[in-house]
C-alpha positions, 0 to 999 in steps of 0.5 A: 489534479493538474494546474493551469500552465498560466497559473504561477507556481506556489510561492513562485517556486518553479524549480525547488531543491529537488527539481519540482514545481510547487503547486498550491491550492486552487482558487476553487479549493481556497473558496471551498475551504473558507466556506467550510471553515465559516460553516463548521468552525473547524481549523482552517488547515483542516478545512483545506484538506476537506476542500482538496478531497471535495468534502462539502461542509455538510458532510464534514462530520461524517468524513472526519469520523468514518464508521463501518456502520455508515460505510460498509457495503452490502457483501451480497452486492458482490457476485458469487458472495452468497454462494461462497459464504454458504459453501464455507458455512456448510464446510464448517457445520459438516466438519469438512476439511478446509485448505487455504491457498494464499499469496505470499505477501501481506495481503495474502497472509492477512487474508489467510489469518482472517480465515484461520482466526475465524475458524479457530474461534469456531473450534475448527482448523484449516491447512495453510498453503503458501507457494514458494515465490521462486520454486512455484511463483505467484498463485495456484499451480496444478501440482499444489491444487491437485495435492490439496484436493486429494486431502480436502473438501474445500479449497479457498484461494485468497489474494490469488486465483482469478486467472488460474484456470488450469490449476483450479481445474486440476483440483478434482474432487474438491470445491474451490472458492476464489476470494481475490481483488486482482484484475479479472480476465474475459473468462473466469476459472471453473471455481464454485465461486469467484468473489472479486470486485475487479471481475469484468462483470462487476461495477468496479465500485468496490475495486479499491478493496484489497483481498483481506477486505473482500475476505472480511466482507465474506465473513460478514456474510458468513456471520449473517447466514449463521445468525439466520440459522440461529447461531453466532459467529466470531466477533469480526470487529476484533479482526480489523487489525488484519484488514487495516494492515493489508489495506495499507501494505497493499497500497489500497487507496484510503477512500470510502470504507477503506478509511474506516477499515484502517481507522478502526483497525488501528484502534484494535491494533492498539489494544495489543491482543494479536500475539503476532502483531504485538511481537512484530511491533516490539521487534520493530521498536514501535513504541507509540500508538500505531499509525498507517505509516507504521503499517506501511513502513515498519510492520508490512515490510517485515511480514513481507520479508518471509515471502521475499527471501525466506520461507513463504508462509512465515508472515501468514503464520505470524499473523495467525498464531495465538501463541505468544512464544511462537509469535516472538520466534517468528517475528525475530526471524522475519526481522532478520530476513527484513535486514537481509532483504534491505541489503539484497534490495540495495544491490539490485536497486543500484544495478537497475537504476544504472541500467535504466539510466543508460536506456533513458528515463524520459520514455513512457516506461522505465525498465531493467533486467538482470541475471540472478536478481532476486525475485523477492526484491524486484517489486520494491526496486520497481517502486524505487525506480518509479519514485525516482523517475515519476514513470511506470517501472518494470524490474525483471530477474532472469533465471536462465531463459525465463524472466520474472518481473514486477511492475509499479505504476504512477497515478492515472496510468493503469498498468495491470490492464496494459500488462494483461494486454501484452500477455494476451498478445503473446509477448508475455508468458503470463501477466496481470495485477491491478492499476498500480502494481502487476507481475509478469513472466517473460521469455528472455528473448521476448523481453525487449519486444514486450517492454517496447509494446508495454511502453506503447500502451502506457504512452497512450495513457500519457505516461511519457508526458510526466516531468519530475513529480510536482509537489502539491501543498495544502497551503501556508503555515507559520512555525508558531501555528504548528502545534501538537493540537493542530496535528491531532486535528489534522489526523481526523482527516486521516488515515493518510496513505495511497490516494489520500496523501498526508497534508503538506505545508509550506513554511515561507521565508524562514531562517535556518538556525541549525543544519547538520548531517546526521547518520549516513545521509540524513539532515537535521534542521532547526528553523524559524520566521523570527517571530514565533517559536522555532521548529525542528525538522528532519529530512531523510536521505537529504544528503544524497541529493541537492536538498541537504547541501543547499541547507547546510551551506545556507550562508544566512539566506532565507528559504521556503521549506515544505513537508509534513508535520508529525509528533515526535515523542521523546521521554514521554514529551511530545513536540512538533517536527517537520518531515522536511521534503523540499526547499527553495530560496526565498527570493 
């Protein structure tokens, strides 16, 4: 999504309060939006979103009401799927011992909970094994797999295992299934089946699925095989809350079937039937119908907290439990751990940003490493560095002579493939992931060389050519047009998240009626155009940058304001609020 350099910045904002250029809809998008509005009679702001997503008028109704019936791919289109499902069915029908080896993040926990819930509905149970992030690291290891194989007939590795040749070979005496989505290597481990849309011999059409979505597809195929045998499997639609949580928390792009997973999963979550998610929502203070924002910023981080700085299996146990009392206790513990995680993260973030700044923020890669940096927060800190610099970022925690790091990328730069290449070349002990996120293990004396080589590979993808991230806007809106009804209409184009950003609008030439700091560093604003009703706005963290001081010291000047609309519910009443992201003087 690039803008021709000779096309003027939107509202002539070449450098905003946050240092960004504003980019408005292209001429082509404007034309397409107008045509869609005429053909469908849908509101113009909604048509602008459809145009931006390249949705034609004839396809608008299907896009606005995504259903699994229309979008669910055939599970058998994935290699090894029928083999994996059949082995799973055989294990269930023959009362064999099943172990689930899962990653310690939300996607891994949700994947494990899907299998555990399905098995429980069939009157079966399974052993859950989640490795400790610090003692064992990511993915299967020889000792754990050998131990599980000695007591089980079938081991299912979820959200991990695609690169685990040695550990899977160590699982002698048991069959191993891998159900994953991480980038595959040139060869696959000797498992009975490796179901992964990102295997190198797959088309990549389903490469946007998270691991829980792949597990869900396997269960669809399992239920199909059961039906062919005259038996009935559990109701999978009731499990979509887990798929939705994993899809958003793992930052999978909200496109294709992922939209239907999240849209329908949020409806299931709203029924409050899963004790773990009910307890988690309550402890997080979620008092409204859940949205993709809540999954990504309220629930997901709490589920992740166990794997980051606590006991690795807490999140998966919470998602899988059927006991409300156990759920309440686990949710409380995860909430406490999440508070601790934020404190640890803030400390590491400050050190990492200072170090990265000294090294330079204008290259193709921003990176930092430090002794004793908690491996559970380096991924979050990498994400913060990426957001602050609009560059791929790596943050490494050192423990003696070994560093374990996490990396996060920007749109259009495949980080996972580059890290895998550096590992293949021998500069990393191991490394892999997917386009937007990856992990690595590196010897201390190889860090400089590995980061230099990674920077070279990322530069070839244009990572060094980015300035501050442009702010893309979906058009102009006047305060009087920003109604609760409009927000509900815009939400039809959701859910919003990775690959499908929430619509952002510019409110031109507005007067600031009220601007005051609230809390430690936030800003509360009331503004209007002098014609219609005034709007309230909130800008989180605005006082830490130039946005807050600019608006609090407005001196009667008028401004263009930009951000996302949201509904604020207070004492049962709904009102419109702007999540203010940027501003510029209206010259």
